[in-house]
C-alpha positions as CSV (number, residue, x, y, z in Angstrom):
1,S,0.0,0.0,0.0
2,G,1.1,3.5,-0.4
3,G,0.0,7.1,-0.1
4,A,0.9,10.7,-0.9
5,Q,0.1,13.9,0.9
6,F,-0.2,17.1,-1.0
7,L,-0.3,20.7,0.2
8,G,-2.1,22.5,-2.6
9,E,-0.4,21.1,-5.8
10,K,2.9,20.4,-4.0
11,L,3.8,16.9,-2.9
12,V,4.7,17.1,0.8
13,S,5.4,13.4,1.6
14,W,4.9,9.9,0.3
15,S,5.2,6.4,1.5
16,S,5.0,2.8,0.3
17,K,5.1,-0.4,2.3
18,K,4.1,-4.1,2.1
19,Q,0.7,-4.6,3.7
20,D,0.7,-6.7,6.9
21,C,-2.6,-8.5,6.1
22,M,-4.1,-10.4,3.1
23,A,-7.2,-8.7,1.7
24,L,-10.1,-10.8,0.3
25,S,-11.5,-8.0,-1.8
26,T,-10.4,-4.7,-3.5
27,A,-12.6,-2.7,-1.1
28,E,-10.9,-4.3,1.9
29,A,-7.5,-3.6,0.5
30,E,-8.4,0.0,-0.1
31,Y,-9.8,0.3,3.4
32,V,-6.6,-1.0,4.9
33,S,-4.5,1.3,2.8
34,L,-6.7,4.3,3.8
35,S,-6.6,3.6,7.5
36,D,-2.7,3.3,7.3
37,C,-2.5,6.6,5.6
38,C,-4.8,8.3,8.1
39,A,-2.8,6.9,11.0
40,Q,0.4,8.4,9.5
41,V,-1.3,11.8,9.2
42,L,-2.4,11.8,12.8
C-alpha cells in the first residue's frame, strides 16, 4: 500500500510499504490502505 500527501499542488510526503494482512477484496485492501494513511497523518 502507499500514499501521498499534498499541500495544494505540492507533494509534501509519500510512503510505500508491504501490507501486513491479506485482503479478500479490493474494497478491503483500499480500506486497509486508507486507514494506514490516516494513521500516519495523525
